[in-house]
TORTIDO-114116 format. One record per residue: residue in three letters; x, y, z of N, C-alpha, C in turn. Coordinates in steps of 0.2 Angstrom, whole numbers, padded with zeros to 4 digits, always signed. Layout:
<fises>
ALAXYZXYZXYZ...
</fises>
This chain:
<fises>
MET+0004-0006+0000+0000+0000+0000+0004+0006+0000SER+0002+0011-0004+0006+0017-0004+0005+0021+0002THR+0011+0024+0004+0010+0029+0010+0011+0036+0009GLY+0012+0038+0002+0012+0044+0000+0006+0048+0000GLU+0006+0054-0004-0001+0057-0005-0005+0053-0009LEU-0012+0053-0008-0016+0049-0012-0017+0053-0019ARG-0018+0049-0024-0019+0051-0031-0026+0051-0032PRO-0030+0056-0034-0037+0056-0035-0038+0053-0042ILE-0043+0048-0042-0045+0045-0048-0052+0046-0049ARG-0054+0048-0055-0061+0049-0056-0064+0042-0059VAL-0069+0039-0055-0071+0033-0057-0078+0033-0059TYR-0079+0030-0065-0086+0028-0068-0087+0021-0068SER-0093+0019-0065-0095+0012-0066-0099+0012-0073THR-0102+0006-0075-0106+0006-0081-0113+0003-0080CYS-0118+0007-0083-0125+0005-0083-0126-0002-0086PRO-0130-0006-0084-0131-0013-0088-0134-0011-0094PRO-0132-0014-0100-0135-0013-0106-0142-0017-0106SER-0147-0014-0110-0153-0017-0109-0154-0023-0112GLY-0150-0025-0117-0150-0032-0120-0149-0038-0115ASP-0146-0036-0110-0143-0042-0105-0149-0044-0100THR-0154-0040-0099-0159-0041-0094-0166-0041-0097PRO-0170-0045-0094-0177-0045-0096-0180-0038-0095PRO-0185-0036-0100-0188-0029-0099-0191-0028-0092ASP-0194-0033-0089-0198-0032-0083-0193-0032-0077ARG-0187-0033-0078-0182-0033-0073-0177-0027-0074TYR-0177-0024-0080-0171-0020-0082-0171-0013-0077HIS-0177-0010-0076-0177-0004-0072-0175-0005-0065VAL-0176-0011-0063-0174-0013-0056-0166-0014-0056ARG-0164-0017-0061-0156-0018-0061-0153-0012-0062VAL-0155-0007-0066-0152-0001-0067-0152+0003-0060LYS-0157+0003-0057-0158+0006-0050-0153+0003-0045GLU-0152-0003-0045-0147-0006-0040-0140-0004-0042VAL-0138-0005-0048-0131-0003-0050-0130+0004-0049ALA-0135+0009-0050-0134+0016-0049-0133+0017-0042ARG-0137+0014-0038-0137+0016-0031-0130+0013-0028TRP-0128+0007-0030-0122+0005-0027-0116+0009-0029SER-0116+0011-0035-0111+0016-0038-0111+0022-0034ASP-0116+0025-0033-0117+0032-0029-0114+0031-0022ALA-0116+0025-0019-0114+0024-0012-0107+0023-0011ARG-0104+0020-0016-0097+0018-0015-0092+0024-0018GLY-0095+0030-0020-0091+0035-0021-0089+0037-0029CYS-0092+0033-0033-0090+0034-0040-0092+0041-0042ARG-0089+0044-0047-0091+0050-0050-0097+0050-0054GLY-0097+0044-0058-0103+0043-0062-0104+0036-0065ILE-0108+0036-0070-0109+0029-0073-0110+0030-0080LEU-0107+0026-0084-0107+0026-0091-0114+0023-0093VAL-0117+0027-0098-0123+0024-0101-0122+0023-0108TYR-0122+0017-0111-0120+0015-0118-0126+0018-0122THR-0124+0018-0129-0129+0019-0134-0127+0015-0140ASP-0132+0012-0144-0131+0010-0150-0138+0008-0153ASN-0139+0006-0159-0145+0004-0162-0149-0001-0158GLY-0146-0005-0154-0150-0011-0151-0151-0009-0144LEU-0150-0003-0141-0151-0002-0134-0156+0003-0133VAL-0159+0004-0127-0164+0009-0125-0160+0016-0125ASP-0164+0021-0125-0162+0028-0126-0158+0029-0120PRO-0151+0032-0121-0147+0033-0115-0150+0039-0111TRP-0153+0044-0114-0155+0050-0110-0161+0048-0106LEU-0165+0044-0108-0171+0042-0103-0168+0038-0097MET-0162+0034-0098-0159+0030-0093-0155+0035-0088ALA-0152+0041-0091-0149+0046-0087-0154+0049-0082GLN-0160+0050-0085-0165+0053-0081-0167+0049-0075ARG-0168+0042-0077-0169+0037-0072-0164+0037-0066ILE-0157+0037-0069-0152+0036-0064-0152+0043-0059ILE-0153+0048-0062-0153+0054-0058-0158+0054-0052GLU-0164+0051-0054-0170+0051-0050-0168+0046-0044GLU-0164+0041-0045-0163+0036-0040-0157+0037-0036THR-0153+0042-0037-0147+0043-0034-0146+0050-0031SER-0141+0052-0027-0140+0058-0024-0135+0062-0027GLN-0130+0059-0030-0124+0063-0032-0121+0060-0039LEU-0123+0054-0041-0120+0050-0046-0122+0054-0053THR-0116+0055-0057-0117+0058-0063-0117+0054-0069PRO-0123+0053-0073-0123+0049-0079-0118+0052-0084LEU-0114+0047-0087-0109+0048-0092-0113+0046-0098VAL-0116+0050-0102-0120+0048-0107-0116+0048-0114ALA-0117+0042-0117-0114+0041-0124-0118+0045-0129VAL-0114+0049-0133-0118+0054-0138-0115+0052-0145GLN-0120+0049-0149-0119+0047-0156-0121+0053-0160PRO-0116+0056-0163-0119+0062-0168-0124+0060-0173ALA-0124+0054-0175-0128+0052-0180-0135+0052-0178TYR-0137+0052-0171-0143+0051-0169-0147+0058-0168MET-0143+0063-0167-0147+0070-0165-0142+0076-0167HIS-0146+0081-0168-0142+0088-0169-0139+0090-0162PRO-0133+0093-0162-0129+0095-0156-0134+0100-0152TYR-0138+0104-0155-0143+0108-0151-0147+0103-0146ALA-0149+0098-0149-0153+0093-0145-0150+0091-0139VAL-0143+0089-0140-0139+0087-0134-0138+0092-0129ALA-0137+0098-0131-0136+0104-0126-0143+0105-0122LYS-0148+0105-0126-0155+0106-0123-0156+0100-0118LEU-0155+0094-0119-0156+0089-0114-0151+0090-0108VAL-0145+0092-0109-0141+0093-0103-0144+0099-0099THR-0146+0104-0102-0148+0110-0098-0155+0109-0095THR-0159+0104-0098-0166+0103-0096-0165+0098-0089LEU-0161+0094-0089-0160+0089-0083-0157+0094-0078ALA-0153+0098-0079-0150+0103-0074-0156+0107-0071HIS-0160+0110-0076-0166+0114-0074-0171+0110-0069ILE-0172+0104-0071-0177+0100-0067-0174+0098-0061TYR-0168+0095-0061-0166+0091-0055-0160+0094-0052GLY-0157+0100-0055-0151+0103-0052-0145+0098-0052ARG-0145+0094-0057-0139+0089-0057-0136+0089-0064GLY-0130+0087-0065-0127+0088-0071-0126+0081-0074VAL-0124+0081-0080-0122+0074-0084-0115+0076-0087ASP-0111+0070-0088-0105+0071-0092-0106+0067-0099LEU-0102+0069-0104-0104+0067-0110-0098+0063-0113ASN-0099+0057-0116-0094+0052-0119-0096+0053-0126MET-0092+0057-0130-0093+0058-0137-0090+0053-0141LEU-0095+0050-0145-0093+0045-0150-0091+0047-0157ALA-0086+0044-0160-0085+0045-0167-0087+0039-0171GLY-0087+0034-0168-0089+0028-0172-0095+0024-0169GLY-0094+0018-0167-0099+0014-0165-0099+0008-0170PHE-0104+0003-0169-0104-0002-0174-0105+0000-0181ARG-0101-0002-0185-0101+0000-0192-0107-0001-0195ASN-0110-0007-0194-0117-0009-0197-0122-0005-0195ASP-0122-0002-0189-0127+0002-0186-0127+0009-0190LEU-0121+0011-0191-0120+0018-0195-0123+0017-0202LEU-0121+0011-0205-0123+0010-0212-0130+0010-0213ALA-0134+0007-0207-0141+0006-0207-0144+0013-0207LEU-0141+0018-0204-0143+0024-0204-0141+0029-0210GLY-0138+0025-0215-0136+0029-0221-0130+0033-0220ASP-0126+0032-0215-0120+0035-0213-0114+0032-0216THR-0111+0034-0221-0105+0031-0224-0099+0035-0222THR-0099+0039-0218-0093+0044-0216-0087+0039-0214SER-0081+0041-0217-0075+0037-0215-0073+0038-0208HIS-0069+0033-0205-0066+0033-0198-0064+0040-0196ASP-0059+0042-0200-0055+0049-0198-0060+0055-0199ASP-0064+0055-0204-0069+0060-0205-0074+0060-0199ARG-0076+0054-0196-0081+0054-0191-0078+0058-0185TYR-0071+0057-0184-0068+0061-0178-0069+0069-0180GLU-0068+0071-0186-0068+0078-0188-0075+0080-0186ARG-0080+0076-0188-0087+0078-0187-0089+0078-0180THR-0086+0074-0176-0087+0074-0168-0084+0080-0165VAL-0078+0082-0168-0075+0088-0165-0080+0094-0167GLU-0082+0095-0173-0087+0101-0174-0093+0100-0170TYR-0096+0094-0169-0102+0093-0165-0101+0095-0158THR-0095+0093-0155-0094+0094-0148-0093+0102-0147LYS-0089+0105-0151-0088+0112-0151-0095+0116-0150ILE-0100+0114-0154-0106+0117-0154-0109+0116-0147VAL-0109+0110-0145-0112+0108-0138-0109+0112-0133GLN-0102+0112-0133-0098+0116-0128-0100+0123-0128ALA-0100+0126-0134-0101+0134-0134-0109+0135-0132LEU-0113+0131-0133-0120+0132-0131-0121+0131-0123LEU-0117+0126-0121-0118+0125-0113-0114+0131-0109ARG-0109+0134-0112-0105+0139-0109-0110+0145-0109GLY-0113+0146-0114-0118+0152-0115-0115+0159-0115ASP-0109+0160-0117-0106+0166-0117-0109+0171-0121GLU-0111+0168-0127-0114+0172-0133-0117+0168-0138PRO-0122+0170-0142-0125+0166-0147-0119+0163-0151VAL-0121+0157-0153-0116+0152-0156-0117+0153-0164THR-0111+0154-0167-0111+0154-0175-0105+0150-0177LEU-0106+0144-0180-0101+0140-0183-0103+0137-0189GLY-0098+0138-0194-0099+0135-0201-0093+0130-0202GLY-0095+0123-0202-0090+0118-0203-0092+0114-0209SER-0088+0108-0210-0090+0104-0215-0096+0100-0214HIS-0098+0099-0208-0103+0094-0206-0109+0098-0203TYR-0108+0104-0199-0114+0107-0196-0113+0115-0197ARG-0119+0118-0197-0119+0125-0197-0124+0128-0193VAL-0122+0132-0188-0127+0136-0184-0126+0143-0184ASP-0131+0147-0183-0130+0154-0184-0134+0158-0179HIS-0130+0161-0174-0133+0165-0169-0138+0161-0164LEU-0135+0155-0163-0140+0150-0159-0138+0151-0152LYS-0144+0151-0148-0143+0152-0141-0147+0147-0137LEU-0145+0145-0131-0148+0140-0127-0151+0143-0121ARG-0158+0141-0121-0162+0142-0115-0166+0136-0113PRO-0166+0135-0106-0163+0139-0101-0155+0138-0101ALA-0152+0143-0098-0144+0142-0098-0142+0137-0093LEU-0137+0134-0094-0134+0129-0089-0130+0133-0084PRO-0131+0131-0077-0127+0134-0072-0120+0132-0073PRO-0115+0136-0072-0108+0135-0074-0105+0129-0070GLU-0108+0128-0063-0105+0122-0059-0107+0115-0062LEU-0112+0115-0067-0114+0109-0069-0112+0108-0076TYR-0107+0112-0079-0104+0111-0085-0101+0104-0085PRO-0102+0100-0091-0100+0093-0091-0092+0092-0092ASN-0090+0086-0089-0084+0083-0092-0085+0080-0098PHE-0080+0080-0103-0081+0077-0109-0076+0072-0110LEU-0078+0066-0113-0073+0060-0114-0074+0058-0121ILE-0069+0055-0124-0069+0053-0131-0064+0047-0131SER-0065+0042-0135-0060+0037-0136-0053+0040-0139GLY-0048+0038-0136-0041+0041-0138-0036+0035-0140SER-0039+0030-0143-0034+0024-0144-0031+0025-0151SER-0034+0029-0155-0031+0031-0162-0028+0038-0162ALA-0024+0039-0167-0021+0046-0168-0027+0051-0169PRO-0032+0050-0174-0037+0054-0174-0041+0055-0168GLY-0042+0050-0164-0045+0051-0157-0041+0056-0153GLN-0034+0055-0153-0030+0059-0149-0030+0066-0151ARG-0030+0068-0157-0031+0074-0160-0038+0077-0158ALA-0043+0073-0159-0050+0076-0157-0050+0078-0149ALA-0047+0073-0145-0047+0075-0138-0044+0081-0136LYS-0038+0083-0140-0035+0089-0139-0039+0095-0141GLU-0042+0094-0147-0046+0100-0149-0052+0102-0145ILE-0055+0097-0142-0061+0098-0138-0060+0098-0130GLY-0053+0097-0128-0052+0097-0121-0055+0091-0118ALA-0055+0085-0121-0059+0080-0118-0054+0075-0115VAL-0056+0071-0110-0052+0065-0107-0051+0060-0113ALA-0045+0058-0115-0044+0053-0120-0044+0046-0117VAL-0049+0042-0118-0050+0036-0115-0047+0030-0119ARG-0043+0026-0116-0041+0020-0120-0043+0014-0117TYR-0043+0009-0121-0044+0002-0119-0037-0001-0119PRO-0034-0001-0113-0027-0001-0113-0023-0008-0114MET-0017-0007-0115-0013-0013-0115-0010-0014-0108PRO-0007-0019-0106-0004-0020-0100+0000-0014-0097ALA-0001-0012-0091+0002-0006-0088+0009-0005-0090GLU+0013-0010-0089+0020-0010-0090+0022-0006-0097GLU+0018-0007-0102+0019-0004-0109+0019+0003-0109TYR+0016+0006-0104+0016+0014-0103+0021+0017-0099GLN+0025+0013-0096+0030+0015-0091+0036+0019-0095ALA+0038+0017-0100+0043+0021-0104+0041+0026-0108ALA+0034+0027-0109+0031+0032-0114+0031+0039-0110PRO+0031+0044-0114+0030+0051-0110+0023+0051-0107ALA+0022+0055-0102+0015+0056-0099+0011+0059-0104PRO+0004+0057-0104+0000+0060-0109-0001+0068-0108GLU-0001+0071-0114-0002+0079-0114-0008+0081-0111LEU-0014+0077-0112-0020+0078-0110-0023+0074-0105PRO-0028+0076-0101-0031+0071-0097-0033+0064-0100ALA-0031+0059-0097-0031+0052-0100-0035+0047-0095GLY-0038+0042-0098-0042+0037-0094-0041+0031-0097ILE-0043+0026-0094-0043+0019-0096-0050+0016-0094ARG-0052+0011-0098-0058+0007-0097-0056+0000-0096VAL-0057-0003-0090-0055-0010-0088-0060-0013-0083GLY-0061-0019-0084-0065-0023-0078-0060-0025-0073ILE-0063-0026-0067-0059-0028-0061-0062-0034-0058VAL-0058-0039-0057-0060-0044-0052-0055-0045-0047ALA-0055-0043-0041-0050-0043-0036-0053-0046-0030ARG-0049-0051-0026-0051-0054-0020-0045-0054-0016ALA-0046-0057-0010-0040-0057-0005-0035-0062-0007SER-0037-0067-0011-0032-0071-0014-0033-0072-0021SER-0027-0073-0025-0027-0074-0032-0031-0080-0034GLU-0031-0085-0030-0035-0091-0032-0042-0090-0032GLU-0045-0086-0027-0052-0084-0027-0054-0080-0032ALA-0049-0075-0034-0051-0070-0039-0051-0073-0046TRP-0047-0078-0048-0047-0081-0054-0053-0086-0054LYS-0055-0089-0049-0060-0093-0049-0067-0090-0050VAL-0068-0084-0047-0073-0079-0049-0073-0077-0056ALA-0067-0075-0058-0067-0072-0065-0069-0078-0070ARG-0066-0084-0069-0067-0089-0074-0074-0092-0074GLU-0077-0092-0068-0085-0093-0068-0089-0088-0071ARG-0087-0082-0070-0091-0076-0073-0090-0076-0080PHE-0084-0077-0083-0083-0077-0090-0080-0083-0093PRO-0084-0089-0093-0081-0095-0096-0080-0094-0104GLU-0075-0098-0106-0073-0098-0113-0079-0101-0117ASP-0081-0098-0123-0087-0099-0126-0086-0099-0133ARG-0087-0105-0137-0086-0105-0144-0090-0100-0148ARG-0096-0100-0146-0101-0096-0149-0099-0088-0149GLY-0097-0086-0143-0094-0080-0142-0088-0078-0146GLN-0084-0083-0146-0077-0082-0150-0079-0081-0158VAL-0084-0084-0160-0086-0083-0167-0089-0076-0168ALA-0093-0074-0163-0096-0068-0163-0091-0062-0163HIS-0086-0063-0159-0080-0059-0159-0077-0058-0166ARG-0075-0064-0169-0072-0063-0175-0076-0060-0181LEU-0083-0061-0180-0087-0058-0185-0088-0051-0184ALA-0088-0049-0178-0087-0041-0176-0081-0038-0179MET-0076-0042-0178-0069-0039-0181-0069-0038-0188LYS-0073-0042-0192-0073-0041-0199-0076-0035-0201VAL-0081-0033-0197-0085-0027-0200-0083-0020-0196SER-0079-0021-0191-0077-0015-0187-0071-0012-0190ASP-0071-0005-0189-0065-0001-0191-0062+0003-0185SER-0064+0000-0179-0061+0003-0173-0054+0001-0172THR-0050+0006-0170-0043+0005-0169-0042+0001-0163TRP-0046+0003-0157-0044-0001-0151-0047-0008-0151HIS-0052-0009-0155-0055-0016-0156-0049-0021-0159LYS-0046-0018-0164-0041-0022-0168-0035-0023-0163GLN-0033-0017-0160-0027-0018-0155-0028-0023-0150LEU-0033-0023-0147-0034-0028-0142-0035-0035-0145SER-0038-0036-0150-0039-0043-0153-0032-0046-0155GLU-0027-0041-0156-0020-0044-0158-0016-0045-0152VAL-0018-0044-0146-0014-0045-0140-0015-0053-0139PRO-0009-0056-0138-0009-0064-0137-0012-0065-0130ASP-0016-0071-0129-0018-0072-0123-0012-0075-0118SER-0013-0073-0112-0008-0075-0107-0008-0083-0106ALA-0003-0086-0105-0003-0093-0105-0004-0095-0097ASP-0004-0091-0093-0005-0093-0086-0008-0087-0082GLU-0008-0087-0076-0011-0082-0072-0006-0077-0068ALA+0000-0077-0071+0005-0073-0068+0004-0066-0069SER+0001-0064-0074-0001-0057-0076-0008-0056-0074PRO-0010-0050-0071-0017-0049-0070-0021-0047-0076TYR-0018-0045-0082-0021-0043-0088-0024-0049-0091TRP-0031-0048-0093-0034-0054-0095-0039-0052-0101LEU-0039-0055-0106-0043-0053-0112-0049-0058-0114VAL-0049-0064-0110-0054-0069-0112-0061-0066-0112PRO-0064-0062-0107-0070-0059-0108-0071-0055-0115PHE-0066-0051-0117-0066-0047-0123-0066-0052-0129LYS-0062-0057-0129-0061-0061-0135-0067-0067-0135ASN-0071-0067-0130-0077-0072-0130-0083-0068-0131TYR-0083-0061-0133-0088-0057-0134-0093-0056-0128LYS-0090-0056-0122-0094-0055-0116-0094-0048-0114THR-0089-0044-0116-0088-0037-0114-0083-0034-0119PHE-0082-0027-0118-0078-0024-0123-0072-0020-0120CYS-0069-0023-0115-0063-0020-0112-0059-0026-0109PRO-0053-0025-0108-0048-0029-0104-0051-0030-0097TYR-0049-0035-0093-0050-0036-0086-0043-0037-0083LEU-0043-0034-0076-0038-0035-0072-0040-0040-0066VAL-0036-0046-0065-0039-0051-0061-0033-0053-0056GLY-0034-0054-0050-0029-0056-0045-0031-0054-0038ASN-0026-0055-0034-0027-0052-0027-0027-0045-0027TYR-0029-0042-0021-0029-0035-0020-0023-0031-0022ASP-0017-0034-0019-0011-0031-0020-0008-0031-0028THR-0010-0037-0031-0008-0037-0038-0011-0033-0042VAL-0018-0032-0042-0022-0028-0046-0020-0021-0044ALA-0019-0019-0038-0018-0012-0035-0011-0010-0039ALA-0006-0015-0039+0000-0013-0042-0001-0011-0049GLU-0005-0015-0053-0007-0013-0060-0010-0006-0061ILE-0015-0005-0056-0019+0001-0056-0014+0007-0055GLY-0009+0006-0050-0004+0011-0048+0000+0013-0054LEU+0002+0008-0058+0006+0009-0064+0002+0013-0069TYR-0004+0012-0070-0008+0016-0075-0008+0023-0072ALA-0009+0024-0065-0010+0031-0063-0003+0034-0063GLU+0002+0031-0062+0009+0034-0063+0010+0036-0070ALA+0007+0032-0075+0008+0034-0082+0003+0040-0084GLY-0001+0042-0080-0005+0048-0081-0012+0047-0082PHE-0014+0040-0081-0022+0039-0082-0025+0040-0076ARG-0029+0045-0075-0032+0047-0069-0040+0047-0070THR-0043+0044-0075-0050+0042-0075-0050+0035-0077LEU-0055+0031-0073-0056+0024-0073-0063+0023-0075ILE-0065+0020-0080-0071+0017-0082-0071+0010-0081THR-0075+0007-0076-0075+0000-0074-0081-0003-0078ASP-0081-0010-0079-0086-0013-0082-0092-0014-0077VAL-0098-0016-0080-0104-0017-0076-0103-0021-0069PRO-0104-0018-0063-0103-0022-0057-0109-0028-0057VAL-0107-0034-0055-0112-0039-0054-0116-0038-0048ASP-0113-0035-0042-0116-0034-0036-0112-0028-0032ASP-0115-0026-0027-0111-0021-0023-0104-0023-0020GLU-0103-0030-0019-0097-0032-0017-0092-0031-0022ASP-0093-0031-0029-0088-0029-0034-0085-0022-0033LEU-0090-0017-0031-0087-0011-0030-0083-0010-0024LEU-0085-0014-0019-0081-0014-0012-0074-0017-0014HIS-0074-0022-0017-0067-0025-0019-0063-0020-0023MET-0066-0016-0028-0063-0011-0031-0060-0005-0027SER-0064-0003-0022-0062+0002-0017-0056+0000-0013THR-0056-0007-0012-0050-0010-0008-0044-0009-0013VAL-0045-0011-0019-0039-0010-0024-0037-0003-0024LEU-0041+0002-0025-0039+0009-0026-0035+0011-0020ASP-0038+0009-0014-0035+0011-0008-0027+0008-0007ARG-0027+0002-0009-0020-0001-0009-0015+0002-0014ALA-0018+0005-0020-0014+0008-0025-0012+0015-0023GLY-0015+0017-0017-0013+0024-0015-0017+0029-0019CYS-0023+0027-0021-0028+0031-0025-0034+0033-0021CYS-0038+0038-0023-0044+0039-0019-0049+0042-0024PHE-0056+0041-0023-0061+0043-0027-0061+0050-0028ALA-0062+0053-0034-0063+0060-0035-0070+0061-0038ARG-0074+0065-0035-0081+0066-0038-0080+0071-0044
</fises>
């Protein structure tokens, strides 16, 4: 355990996706996960969006109603709505509940989802579009003056947002930062560049990120490594059908991080906490860290030393998952930052 000054880490859990839970249980499951996350000190909770999921803004409202401080991190797909609509939703929630949201700006998504919407924009151009989109949202939410912007994808002329957003509820912005276009986009909009990371040791020789940076990982930690790996393997057994689904997704994906993770070889033993079986068996979309508290804490500590100060965890199975994560952060010399 670190004895120095605690390093603040902004932690987001993840809202259960609607496809994993029967409709008559889904609202209960979301309420449970949101309340656990709020009580354990998370800054917020990521709410996914894609063509197959329920609307993230309605879920954000539900989460706000069920918690006292938790901030929904709403995934924003530019293909779905005009940037003015996003700014209007942010300020409307603030006006009604006195609560803010954070925004996870998407440039991609499932390629077939975009094609189904008639969106054939290339990978790099989607990042340029998201930058334009986000700058309009940011300018509207700041409310300094009417917004005029003429770009390749959006044009607004003396556009003003009412009701105005209280300055203290201005969102944090996040964006995928695994590719060079993603890094450039993060710099232009002042967003946290989130990566689906490689093992932490690979970042030790690299220069510290110029921008705020984050990682998305799942965590299974217990008092003993044997117990942690038993839980992890029972939770995410290898699955032939899932492996086929993963390979099919790879064929239609133009995501940089998806390809990067898919090319990482599987560990032959449990010596390393870095584990990709859930990802490669199409059970989730991030690496996992598995092991006893000190082993996982050491890995988290290395990420923190490398400059990653935002952590998005996978969907917690129960409140105990978040308690174990709190133990890991404490032993890593980190603390929750709202």
